[in-house]
C-alpha positions in Angstrom: 101.8 100.9 132.5 100.3 101.3 129.2 101.4 98.9 126.3 102.7 101.1 123.6 101.4 100.1 119.6 104.0 99.2 117.3 103.5 98.7 113.2 105.6 96.9 111.3 106.0 97.9 107.4 107.1 96.0 105.0 106.3 95.9 101.1 103.1 93.1 100.8 103.2 92.3 104.4 103.3 88.7 103.4 106.7 87.8 104.2 108.9 90.1 106.3 106.6 92.2 108.9 104.5 89.2 109.4 107.8 87.2 110.8 108.3 90.9 113.0 105.0 91.0 114.5 105.1 87.4 115.2 108.5 87.6 117.0 107.7 90.9 118.7 104.3 89.3 120.0 105.8 86.7 121.3 109.0 88.3 123.6 107.5 92.0 123.9 103.6 91.0 124.3 103.9 91.9 127.4 104.9 95.9 126.6 103.4 95.6 123.3 100.6 95.5 120.8 101.7 94.3 117.7 100.1 94.8 114.0 101.6 94.5 110.5 100.6 95.7 107.0 102.5 96.4 103.6 103.3 100.0 101.6 102.2 97.8 98.4 100.1 95.3 100.0 96.6 93.8 99.3 93.7 92.9 101.4 93.7 89.4 102.8 96.6 87.2 101.4 98.6 84.9 103.5 101.7 84.8 104.9 104.2 83.4 102.7 104.8 79.6 102.8 108.7 80.1 103.6 107.9 82.4 106.3 105.2 80.3 107.6 107.2 77.4 107.6 109.4 79.2 109.2 107.5 80.2 112.7 105.8 76.8 112.3 108.9 75.2 113.0 109.2 77.4 116.0 105.8 76.4 117.4 104.6 80.3 116.8 100.9 79.7 115.5 99.9 82.7 113.1 96.7 83.3 111.0 98.1 86.0 109.5 96.3 88.3 106.3 98.0 90.9 104.5 96.4 94.6 105.0 97.8 97.9 103.4 99.4 100.7 105.2 96.3 103.6 106.3 95.6 106.0 108.0 94.0 104.3 111.0 97.0 101.9 111.4 98.9 104.9 111.1 97.0 107.0 113.9 96.6 103.2 115.9 100.7 103.5 116.4 103.1 105.2 118.9 105.7 103.9 116.9 106.1 102.3 113.6 109.5 100.0 112.5 110.5 99.4 108.7 112.1 96.5 106.7 113.7 98.8 104.6 114.9 102.8 104.3 112.8 102.7 101.5 109.8 102.0 103.8 110.8 104.3 106.2 110.7 106.8 103.7 107.6 105.9 102.0 105.9 106.4 105.8 108.1 109.7 106.9 106.6 110.7 103.6 103.0 110.0 104.1 103.0 110.8 107.8 105.6 113.5 108.9 104.4 113.6 111.9 105.5 109.2 112.9 107.8 108.2 114.4 109.6 105.9 112.2 112.7 103.9 111.9 113.9 100.7 110.5 114.2 97.8 112.5 118.0 97.3 112.7 117.8 101.1 113.4 115.3 100.3 116.1 118.2 98.0 117.0 121.2 100.2 117.4 122.6 98.6 114.0 122.7 101.4 111.3 122.3 101.3 107.3 120.5 97.4 107.4 117.8 96.5 105.6 116.4 93.5 106.0 116.3 91.7 102.8 112.8 90.6 101.0 112.6 86.8 100.9 109.7 86.6 98.1 110.5 84.0 95.8 113.2 83.0 97.3 114.4 79.7 98.7 114.2 78.1 102.3 117.5 79.6 103.2 116.6 83.5 101.9 113.7 83.2 104.1 115.8 81.4 107.5 118.1 84.3 107.0 115.7 87.0 106.8 114.0 85.2 109.8 117.2 85.1 111.8 117.9 88.5 111.0 114.5 89.2 112.0 114.6 87.6 115.5 117.6 89.0 116.5 117.0 92.8 115.7 113.5 92.0 117.6 115.3 90.8 120.5 118.2 93.6 119.7 115.3 96.3 119.8 113.9 94.6 123.0 116.7 94.7 125.3 116.7 98.6 124.1 113.5 99.6 125.0 
């Protein structure tokens, strides 16, 4: 069976979407190819130290560099998962043909954005990572 391509999107592609990409690659690598991007991202930024620290504690090695959302990435993706409803709206407005949902919607939870931990403390990053990891596992159970 051919793997589906999933694109995960947040704002800067340094905190939430790299976490979601890493968890999808860890738990769903047999079914999905995964990339991430940001609606306001620059090229080549490193992952936030808070997100990187969480993944390292879990033994997940990542060499992430940010990238902005692009036509090329949208055309690559079979499905787009966003961290918030506002990200979903941006993608839907720019690419109305694309299948888009928030990660929480794809996991069966309506109306819950995953808050951006950027600039927050360790607990903010842990909370975001827990939400993302739970949503990824719920999404994978449903697909």
